[in-house]
N, C-alpha and C positions, 0 to 999 in steps of 0.2 A: 752981454745979454742979446745983442743983435745977432752975433755969430751963432749962438745957440738956437735962435729962431730960424735963421737961414738953414742951419743944418737939419733941424727938425722938419721944417716945411719942404726942404729939398728931398729929404729921405721919404717923406709921406708922398710927395708928388711922384717920385720915381716908382714907388711901390704901386701906386694907383695907376700910373701910365702903363706899367708892365702888365698889370691885371687886365686893363681895358683893351690893350693891344694883343693880349693873348700870346706873349712872347716869353720864352724861357731862355734866359741869358744869365749864367751864373754870376753872382749869387742871387740874382732876382728870379722870381717864379711867377707864372701866370695862375698858380693855385688851381690846377686842373686835376689834383690828386684823385678824388672820388666824386667829383661833381659832374657826372654825365647826365644829360637829360635822357630819360627812358621813354621811348614811344613804341608804337606798334611796328615801326619800320627801323631797320638798322642797315647802314651801308658799311661794308668792310672790304678789305683787300685780302685775297688768298693766293698762295703759291701752289701751282699745279705742275707736277712732273709727269711727262710721258716717258715710260720705260721703253727699252729696246723691244720687248715683246708686245707693245701696243697698249698695255694697261696704263691707266692714269691714276695717279695717287695725289691726294691733296696733302700738302706738307704743313704741319703745324696745327692741326685741329686738336682741341682738348686742352688739357691743363699741364702741358709739358713745361717743366721749370725753365728750360732754355727758349723754347720756341714761343711760348705765350707772351712773355714780356717783351720779346724782340719783334713781334709782328708789326709794330708801328713803323719799322724801317722798310717794309715792303713797298709802299708807294714811292720811296726814294731810290729803289733799286735801279731804275732806269738811268738815274743821273749819276750813279756811283761809278768811279773808275773801274776798269776791268779787273785789276788786282783785288780791290776791296770787294767787288761783286763776287769774285771767285771764292774768296774766304767766307763771305756771308752764306753763299749758297751751299758750299761744301759743308759748313757747320750745320746748317738747317737740315740738309739731306741725311747726314750721318746721324744726327740727333733723332730724326724721324725713322731711322732704321733702313734707309735706302742707300744703295751703293752708288756714289756719284758716277762711277764708270758705266753703269747700266742705264743712265738717264739720257735719252735722245733729245729731249727738248724740255724747256721750262717756260712758264708764262705766269704773269700776275693778272688776276681777274678782279675786276671791281664787281662785288656781288651785293644785290639788294635782297634783304630778308624781310618778309612781311608775316605777321602773325594773324591767323584767322581768329576773330573774336568769339566765334561759336565753339570751334574745336580746340582752340589754343595751340594749334600746330603751326610750325613755321614752313614757309615755302621760299625757295631761293630762286633768284633770277640773275643770270650773269648780264650785267649792264654793258661791260666793255672789257677788252683785253688791253691792258696798259703797257705791257712789256712782254717781249718774247725773246728767248735766247736759246742758243744751241747747247750742245753737251758741255758740262762743266770741265771735263778733262781735255777737251779740244780747244780750238781757238774761236768757238762760236759765241763767246761772251764778249 
């Protein structure tokens, strides 16, 4: 009987501690599935590519089945090793319809979006550039 209580209380304690600490460590979860607080401001990270002809393209906007679910990795791009970073960037660029060989520079921007309560339109402000890298095909990453 004591063993059953220890296992029960231990399991419940681990689940509660994981949820409070907001840690995802398999098989435990922080239960962040669909429970985001929605306010009039949103902070996000976006990937911007500067092409050889000087044009800039934001990579991963919209509902792309590959880009949308993986946007959460953008803030960790700066800490990734060069090989992993190259694979991530090449995949994102190709999925967005951009040729990695035509990209001169890449950067991640932290963006603040605010909705106007009267017009219900969003305005974006770039708060900071968190990572900048050279061409994917060269040694700039």
